[in-house]
N, C-alpha and C positions, 0 to 999 in steps of 0.2 A: 604868431606866436598862443601857444595851447594856455591858458588862462586858469594854472594848477594853483593848490592852497598849501599852505605850510602851518599844517599842526602846533602849535607849541611841545605839547605834550610827546607826539611822535619826535619833534627834532630832538627834544632836552632828552629824548635814550641816548643819541651818540653820540659817540666823546669830541665836542667839536676839534677842529686844525687851528693851528698855530698861524699868527699873521705869516709864518716864513711859507708855511704848508700850503698855503690857502692862493697867495702868489705863484709858488710855482705850480698850482693846477692851472690857475689863471693862466699862465705864460704855455704848459705844454700844450693845453686847450686852446691856445692863439695862435700856437707854432702848424699843430695840425689840420686846424679850421676847422673844425667838429670836433661834436662831444660822442666820442665812440662806447661809451660803456652810458644803456640808458637808463634815462628814469623810471622807478619805479611806481607807481602811485596804485591807490585804490580809491575810487570813487573820485577821481578827481584832486585827490592829499597826496602828497610825498611820501613813501616811506624809507626812500634812497635817494640819493641825489641833491640832496639841498646847496650844497657847495657851490655844485656843476649849472643849479636851475638859479642863484645869486648870478653864475658869471655868463648863465645866459641871456639874466633879464639888461647885463651892460652890455654884452655884445649880441644884439639882437640878428646877425647875418649869421651867424653861428646855425649850422645843422645838428638838429640833436633827435633820437627817439622816443619816444616814451613805453613803456610795457606793463600795460595792466595785469590787480591779480584781480583773482575772484574771492577775495576774500570776505566772510559773513558779516563779522562785526570787528568794533575796537579793538577789543583782546586778542583775537585771533592776529590782527595787525601788528601790537604790540609786543606778540612773540616772536612774529615773521620779522620783525626789525632789531630786536633781541638778540636772533639767532644769526640773523646776518649780521652783525656788528662784534659778534662770539668770532666770526672766524675772519677779523683783524689781525695779525703776527702783532701790532703796536701797541697791543692794551696793558695798560698795567696792572699786576692782580687785584685792585681795589676794582677798577674799572672791570674786570671781568667779573668777578665776585659782583659785583652790582647789576652785572647785567644776565647772570643766569639768576638771581633773586629778581627780581623783575619777568622775567620769562615764564618763572616759575610760574608767582602770580598772576601773571594774564592766561597763561593756561590752564590756569586752577579755573578762572574764573570762564575763560572759554569753551572749555569740556564737561564745565558741572564740578561739583565739589567734592563727588565720588570720583574722579578721576573716568568717569565715561564720555562716551562719546555724544554731543549736541551738534541737530548741522542739519542743512541740507545737506544735494548734491553738490554745491557750490564749495561747503566744508571741507568734504571729500578731498576735494583736489586740495585747496591750500592745506589740508593735514600731511599730503602728501610734499608737500612742497617745504612744509615746515620740517617734514622729519618726526612730526610725531606717529604712533601707534597705538590709540586707545581702546585698540579693540585687544591686545596684548601686554599689554606694559601700562603702570603708573605710571602717572603725569611724569613724579617726582625721580623714578625708575630710570624713565628714558635718557632726561635732563644728564642724569648722572652720567647714562653712560656714554653721552653722545660729547660730554665735555670733560669725560676724562678726570671723573672725581665720583663722589660717595652721595648717598640720600642725605646721611648726616651733613656734610658741603652743601647740598641746595636748599636744606631745611636752613643752616645757618647766615647762606647767602639770600635767602626770604626776609629772615630778619634782619641782616645789615642794610638789604636793600629800602627794607621801609624805614631803617634808623636814618639813611641821610639823606631819605625827603623830607623825615619829621624835621630833621636838625636845617634843613634848607629853607623849610618855612618861616621858621622861626627867626632865622639869621644869613641873610641873602645871603651865595657869595661861599658857602661855605662845601657844598657842593663840590666843587670846582674842585676845592685844598687839597679835599678827601680824596679825590680821584684820580689826582694827578699826584700822589702822593705828597703835597705841598707839607700840610702833616700825616701826621702817624699814629692817630689813636687806633686803640685796638676794633676789635669785633665787636667785642662786649657790649665797651662805651660807645659806639653806635647805635649797635641794636637796641642799646637801654632807652636812647630819646624817643621813640616811639613807640615803647612799652609803657611810659613813664604819662602822668596828668598835666595835661596842657597847660595849668601854670607852673610844671616843672622840667618843663622842655629848653626855655632860654637858658638855661642854668647849665644844665647839661650839657646841651649845646655845646657855648661858652667853654666849659669844659673841656671838649675832644680838643683845643687849640692849648692845650697846657699839660706838659708832663707833670709826671705825679712829683718829681721836687721844685713845680715850679713854676717850669721855663716854658718859655713858647716851644707847645711841639710844631718842630718843624722839621723840614730835610733841609740836609744839608747842600745840596744840588741846588744851582740855579732852576728857577721853576717860568715855562715862559708863559708870553702874555698870549690870552687866548681867542681867534678870533670870534666877535661879538660875541665879548665876555658882558656875561650879567655884570648890570648897571651898579655903579659902587653907592653904597648909602650916601645921604647927606650928613657933613657933621653934625647938625641937631639930632637925624636919625639916632647917631652914634650914640648920640650923649644919652637919647632916651633911655634909649639901647641895655646901656651900663645900667641906667638910674634902674630899669627896670631889673636888671640881673639880681644888682645891689639888694634891692627889697624883695626879691625871689630868695637869696642868701639868707636872708636873714631870720625866715620860717623855719619853722622845726623841717629835718628830713624827712623822707616819708620812710613808710617800714620796712623794713628790713627785713625777710624770714629766711628759715631754712628753703625755703624753697626757693626764692630765687637766688641763691647764695649757691646752691645747684648749679641752677642756670648759668651762672656764670662761673662757673668753674668748667662745666662743659665746654663753655665758650674758651677758655683760653685752653684749655687741651684741645680742641680744634686748633685754635689759632697757632700752636702749638707745634698740633704734628703740619699744618698748610706751610708753615714755617722752616721745619725739616725735607718737607718733599719740595721746596724753593732752590736749598742751598743743595741737594743732591742734584736737580736737573741745572743747576747752576756751574757747579761745579762735580763733575760724575764722577770724578779722583778720590773725591772721599768714600765713595763704596768698590769704585773699581781699586783699587790700589791698597792692598792688603795691610798693613804698617797705619793705613787712614782708616780703613773698616775698623782695623780692631779697637783705635781711639774711639769709635764711633758708637762702641759695643762698649767700651770703658764707661762712658758718658753715661749712656743709656742706663747703666747697669744701676747708676743711684737712685733713679724714677725705679726700677723693679723690686730694689730696695726697701722703695718707701711703700710698695703699695703692701710687700710681706710685712711689713713694720705695723702698716695699717688694719691689714688680717689676723694680726697677733700671733704671726710664726715667727715673731723672730721677737724678742724684749728688748730695752732701749736698756 
């Protein structure tokens, strides 16, 4: 059996399987008597196939294959993982946004801050496999085109992914809650965690679990228990965390400026557009049926009139 390496950073980019999904995968593999999908590795580090490798370790009699990618560095590896995972059909909107943001950050570092290509002949091969075209389009535009989003969405996804990771650092387990939709904080609120000073982050991360009316910010749908879920902190750790958050709440709030308000407004508008796109995809009759479409336009006219009011074209 190959001695492959599980890198926690690489593994955590991949949406985990539920216990039920993992069990079904194991049963199917045992029925087949082999692992048909190869394990994808870079320098003996697994990029895709963590669950399959765990099953192989449990059942060493299984036959399997390993495919090695000629990747040049860790950033290219992360970019490959994110793009590969974005091809899955069962991603939540939050998982998709997180992966797009992580891919953008990784490719910026892999190919240079100016979106130019850096590397050797091996990098060229991986660039083709990743789908990146550094000689013709910049990183953000390329990712937006491949994921059928916009450059603005990719940029916001980058802020969102950083916010998710920053929240996870100070409040372990919240990443899983956010990405599965167990809690539904706004994109702006999530991004704000990474932009805040370190001492402000515990309070902002905790606030992601609470709605504006003070209720728990949780989905009404039951959430699955995940295979290899993050460890639950001890009671003592929870009490300490609550004490820290309470102490932080006593401190003066950070200065809010017009620039920060503009950024928040931009994020909220982007989230609204994303929500509309989601509705139109899930309920196509909203646009294909003339009656529904007229109602959509009527509702949107409120926003149009508001813009006219701001521009001074209509007195209240």
